[in-house]
C-alpha positions in Angstrom: 48.7 14.0 -67.8 49.7 11.9 -70.8 51.0 13.5 -74.0 48.5 11.8 -76.3 44.9 10.5 -75.9 43.7 8.0 -78.5 40.0 7.5 -78.9 38.3 4.5 -80.4 34.5 3.9 -80.4 33.0 0.5 -80.9 29.7 -1.0 -81.9 29.4 -4.7 -82.4 32.9 -5.2 -83.9 33.4 -8.3 -81.8 36.8 -9.9 -81.9 37.8 -7.8 -84.9 38.1 -4.9 -82.5 41.4 -6.5 -81.1 43.4 -5.7 -84.2 42.9 -2.0 -83.5 43.5 -2.3 -79.8 46.7 -4.4 -80.3 48.0 -1.8 -82.7 47.6 0.9 -80.1 49.1 -1.1 -77.2 52.1 -2.1 -79.4 53.2 1.5 -79.9 56.9 2.2 -79.1 55.9 5.5 -77.6 54.2 4.8 -74.3 53.0 8.1 -72.9 49.4 7.9 -73.9 45.8 7.4 -72.7 43.5 5.1 -74.6 39.8 5.7 -74.3 37.4 3.1 -75.8 33.7 4.0 -75.8 31.3 1.2 -76.4 28.1 2.4 -78.0 25.6 -0.2 -76.8 27.2 -3.3 -78.3 26.0 -6.8 -78.0 27.4 -9.4 -75.6 30.1 -10.6 -78.1 31.8 -7.2 -78.1 31.3 -6.6 -74.4 33.1 -9.9 -73.7 36.1 -8.7 -75.7 36.2 -5.4 -73.8 35.9 -7.2 -70.5 39.2 -8.9 -71.1 41.2 -5.8 -71.7 43.7 -5.2 -68.9 46.1 -2.3 -69.4 46.3 0.7 -67.1 46.3 3.1 -70.1 42.9 1.9 -71.3 39.7 3.4 -70.1 36.5 1.6 -71.2 33.3 3.6 -71.2 29.9 2.0 -71.8 26.9 3.9 -73.0 23.5 3.1 -74.5 23.4 3.1 -78.3 23.5 6.8 -79.3 25.6 6.9 -82.5 29.3 7.4 -83.4 29.2 11.2 -82.8 27.8 10.8 -79.3 30.4 8.2 -78.5 33.3 10.4 -79.7 32.0 13.4 -77.8 31.8 11.2 -74.6 35.4 10.3 -75.1 36.4 13.9 -75.7 35.0 14.9 -72.3 37.3 12.3 -70.7 40.5 13.0 -72.6 43.4 14.3 -70.6 46.2 14.1 -73.1 47.9 17.3 -74.5 46.8 16.1 -77.9 44.0 13.9 -79.1 43.8 11.4 -82.0 41.2 8.9 -83.2 41.2 5.4 -84.5 38.2 3.5 -85.8 37.6 0.1 -84.4 38.4 -1.7 -87.6 41.5 0.2 -88.6 45.1 0.1 -87.2 48.2 2.2 -86.5 51.8 1.1 -87.2 53.9 0.8 -84.1 55.9 3.9 -85.0 52.7 6.1 -85.3 52.7 7.7 -81.8 56.4 8.2 -81.8 56.2 10.1 -85.1 53.2 12.1 -83.8 55.1 13.0 -80.6 58.1 14.2 -82.6 55.9 16.4 -84.7 54.1 17.8 -81.6 57.4 18.7 -80.1 58.7 20.5 -83.1 55.5 22.4 -84.0 53.1 22.8 -81.0 50.5 23.2 -83.8 46.7 23.2 -83.2 46.2 20.6 -85.9 48.5 18.0 -87.2 47.5 16.0 -90.3 49.0 12.8 -91.5 48.8 10.6 -94.6 47.5 7.0 -94.4 47.7 3.6 -96.0 44.8 1.8 -97.8 44.4 -1.9 -97.8 41.9 -2.9 -100.4 39.5 -5.8 -100.5 42.2 -8.0 -102.1 44.8 -7.1 -99.5 46.8 -4.9 -101.8 48.6 -2.0 -100.0 48.1 1.5 -101.6 48.4 5.2 -100.7 45.3 6.5 -99.1 42.8 8.4 -101.3 44.2 11.9 -100.6 47.9 11.2 -101.2 48.0 13.7 -104.1 46.7 16.5 -101.8 49.5 15.8 -99.3 51.9 15.9 -102.2 50.6 19.3 -103.3 51.0 20.7 -99.8 54.6 19.4 -99.5 55.4 21.4 -102.6 54.3 24.7 -101.2 57.3 25.4 -99.1 59.9 24.1 -96.6 58.0 25.2 -93.6 57.1 22.4 -91.1 54.3 24.4 -89.5 52.1 27.0 -91.2 50.7 29.8 -89.0 47.5 31.8 -89.7 49.5 35.0 -90.4 51.4 33.2 -93.2 50.4 34.7 -96.6 49.6 31.2 -97.9 47.6 30.0 -94.9 44.3 30.3 -96.8 45.8 28.2 -99.6 46.9 25.6 -97.1 43.3 25.5 -95.6 41.8 25.1 -99.0 44.0 22.2 -99.8 43.5 20.6 -96.3 39.7 20.8 -96.9 40.2 18.4 -99.8 42.0 15.8 -97.6 39.7 12.9 -96.7 37.3 14.1 -93.9 38.0 11.2 -91.6 39.2 11.1 -88.0 42.4 9.1 -88.1 44.3 11.6 -90.1 44.0 14.3 -87.4 45.9 15.0 -84.2 44.4 18.0 -82.3 45.7 20.0 -79.4 43.2 19.4 -76.6 43.2 23.0 -75.2 42.5 24.3 -78.7 39.7 21.8 -79.1 38.1 22.7 -75.8 38.4 26.5 -76.5 36.9 26.2 -79.9 34.1 24.0 -78.5 33.9 22.0 -81.7 32.1 18.7 -81.3 30.8 15.9 -83.6 27.1 16.4 -84.6 25.1 14.1 -82.3 22.5 11.9 -83.9 23.9 12.1 -87.4 26.0 9.8 -89.5 28.7 11.2 -91.9 29.7 13.4 -89.1 33.4 13.8 -90.1 32.8 16.4 -92.8 31.3 18.8 -90.2 34.1 18.3 -87.8 36.8 18.3 -90.5 35.6 21.7 -91.9 35.2 23.5 -88.6 38.5 22.3 -87.2 40.3 23.6 -90.3 38.6 27.0 -90.0 39.3 27.4 -86.3 43.0 26.3 -86.3 45.6 28.9 -85.9 48.5 26.6 -86.9 48.7 23.4 -89.0 51.6 21.0 -89.5 51.9 17.8 -91.5 53.6 14.5 -91.0 55.4 13.0 -93.9 55.0 9.3 -92.9 51.7 7.3 -92.8 50.4 6.8 -89.3 47.2 4.7 -89.9 45.9 1.9 -92.1 42.4 2.0 -93.4 40.9 -1.4 -94.3 38.3 -2.0 -97.0 36.5 -5.2 -96.0 33.8 -7.3 -97.3 30.6 -7.0 -95.3 32.0 -4.0 -93.5 29.5 -3.3 -90.6 29.2 0.4 -91.3 26.5 2.6 -92.8 28.8 3.5 -95.6 28.8 -0.1 -96.9 24.9 -0.3 -97.1 22.0 1.1 -99.1 20.3 2.2 -95.9 18.1 5.2 -95.8 20.5 6.5 -93.0 22.5 7.9 -95.9 20.0 10.7 -95.9 21.9 12.0 -92.9 24.6 13.5 -95.3 22.0 16.0 -96.4 21.4 17.3 -92.9 25.1 17.2 -92.1 26.0 19.1 -95.3 23.5 21.8 -94.5 25.0 22.1 -91.0 28.5 22.2 -92.5 27.7 24.9 -95.1 25.7 27.0 -92.5 28.6 26.9 -90.0 31.1 27.8 -92.7 28.8 30.7 -93.9 29.2 32.3 -90.5 33.0 32.4 -90.8 35.2 35.0 -92.7 36.6 32.2 -94.8 33.2 32.1 -96.7 34.4 35.2 -98.7 37.4 33.3 -100.0 36.0 31.8 -103.3 38.6 29.0 -103.4 38.0 27.8 -99.8 34.2 28.2 -100.2 34.2 26.1 -103.4 36.4 23.4 -101.7 33.9 23.2 -98.8 30.9 22.9 -101.1 32.7 20.3 -103.3 33.6 18.2 -100.2 29.9 18.1 -99.3 28.7 17.5 -102.8 31.2 14.7 -103.3 29.8 12.7 -100.4 26.2 13.6 -101.2 26.4 12.4 -104.8 28.2 9.2 -103.6 25.3 8.6 -101.1 22.7 9.2 -103.8 24.4 6.7 -106.0 24.3 4.0 -103.4 21.0 4.7 -101.7 18.4 2.0 -102.3 16.4 2.6 -105.5 13.1 3.2 -103.9 14.6 6.1 -101.8 16.7 7.7 -104.6 14.0 10.1 -105.8 13.3 11.3 -102.3 17.0 11.7 -101.7 17.3 14.0 -104.7 14.4 16.1 -103.7 15.8 16.5 -100.1 19.2 17.5 -101.5 17.5 20.1 -103.8 15.6 21.5 -100.9 18.8 21.7 -98.8 20.5 23.7 -101.6 17.6 26.2 -101.5 18.1 26.8 -97.8 21.8 27.5 -97.8 23.6 30.8 -98.4 23.3 31.7 -102.2 27.0 32.2 -102.3 27.4 28.4 -102.4 25.2 28.0 -105.5 27.8 29.6 -107.8 31.2 28.2 -108.3 33.3 30.8 -110.2 34.6 29.6 -113.5 38.2 30.7 -112.7 39.7 29.8 -109.3 43.3 29.3 -108.2 44.9 25.8 -108.6 44.5 24.9 -104.9 40.7 24.8 -105.3 41.2 21.6 -107.2 39.2 20.1 -110.1 35.7 21.2 -109.5 34.0 19.8 -112.6 32.3 17.1 -110.6 31.0 19.5 -108.1 29.8 21.9 -110.8 27.9 19.1 -112.6 26.1 17.8 -109.4 25.3 21.3 -108.3 23.7 22.0 -111.7 21.7 18.9 -111.3 20.5 20.0 -107.8 19.7 23.5 -108.9 18.1 22.7 -112.4 14.7 22.2 -111.0 14.9 24.5 -108.0 
């Protein structure tokens, strides 16, 4: 049983996939399992996968069923004590797994979160988008691991909700994940916000790494739904509804700051999608978003005017919520 399982899903990345694979195989820490799930790629990517020859790699082929399905397939095969993810066009520095292993040994936490590095279109290296949130968390106390019975645990969860809801910044204890039965929402894009929100709510302990353990690349002609004006952006409305409904069933819904952070996280992605959806779909997108707001718990349709600092700046969320409720 390896200490760590790393999961990568691929769909038509072709030779570009090898940058991610090489970054995993180059890790100084060697006790890991690497699962790559191909989600129905064309021959070019399959030829790349066929050349992989390392006993730590398990390659799984499936018919095209979406990123969530591919990740869920990998989760069923994972045997590591902890699980992490890496998208097929991002990388990890060679110290990543060693730093993760050290944090696991010292914390045994359900959820470990780590900062990242952003390489923009010109190749400039920057802190990832959520660096300020990690900075706020580091100022809350000297503890390396926060337990649910800690008086500030709800404050930690509210801040963690504002961390970018992507997969590479999470390391999750496998037994905790299996017990909580949290999966990615099959058949939907923008799946990370649902997984992110539910993992935070379910965790009983959270710890943080102080060094970056992944690099996220912004690329021209990035072959992802988030780089297009496709009508698949409508999926964020359905996923936001699923996220808010699942959160509404949890006791955390009665924490105004945490509730506002969850809503703001969803609205941020929804507004971004509306901005970039193709023009002839934009009116329909707005109507669907308004209909979704009508269907969720009314608690979400009011963001209190006074909230603690950990709730963050909610002006953007209040403004977009007002737009969505103005004609409802």
